[in-house]
N, C-alpha and C positions, 0 to 999 in steps of 0.2 A: 919388348921393353914396356914396362908399366908406365902409367901416367906420371906417377911420382918420380920414377927414374928419368923420364924425359924432362920433367920440370927441373930436376937437379942438374941435368946436363945443360939445359938452356941457361941456367945461372952460372955454370962453370966454364963454358967454352967461350972462345973469342969470336965475336961476330966479324972480326977482320980476317979471319982465316977462311979461305975459299973452301978448303976441305971440310972444316967444322960446320960451316954454314950449309953446304950441300948435304952433309950427313944428317943434320938436324931436320932439314926439309924432307929428305927421303924417309927418315924415321917417323916424323909426324904424319906424313901422308900415308905411308904403308901401314902404320899402326891403326889407322882409322880414327884417330883422335880429331883430325881435321880433314876436310875434303879439299881437293884442288879448287873447287868452286868457292868454298868458304874463304880460303886463303886469297884467291884472286879478288873476291869482292871486298874482303877486309883490307887489302892492300891497294885497292883501286887499280888493279892491273888485269890483264887478260889471262884466260886459261892457258893459252899458248906460252905466255911468259912463265907461268908457274911450272909448266912442263919442261921448259928449257932450264929453269933452275934445278929441277929434280934430276934432269939428265946431265947437268953440269955443262951444258952448251952455252949458257949465259948465267950471270949472277948479278944481283943488284950492286950498285956502288956500295962500298963499305960504310959510307955515312948513313945509308938507308937501312942497313941490316939490323941495327938495334930496334928499329920500329917493327920489323918483321918478327924479331924475337919477342918483343913486347906483346904483339898481337897474339902470338902462339901461347905465351904465358897466360894472358888473360883468357884465351879460349880454353886452355887446359884447366885453369882454376875455376872458370865458370862451369865447365862440364863436371868438375869434381864436386861442386857444391849442390848439384842437382840430384 
């Protein structure tokens, strides 16, 4: 998935959906656009938590998910302009 495709997907999916949230996390991490360490640092959480999100073993509360999406959007847009 390209950076632009991921950005479009971030804007179009529901952060309330567990499946959509996990898919976005997996795609962002596997594509190399963001690292587990970057995401953990940006969200103020541990690497272990990010790995649990990626594996679907745990997910943040739906109220927190838009903040994760916002971080990913900012990260992708920042990388795009460099």
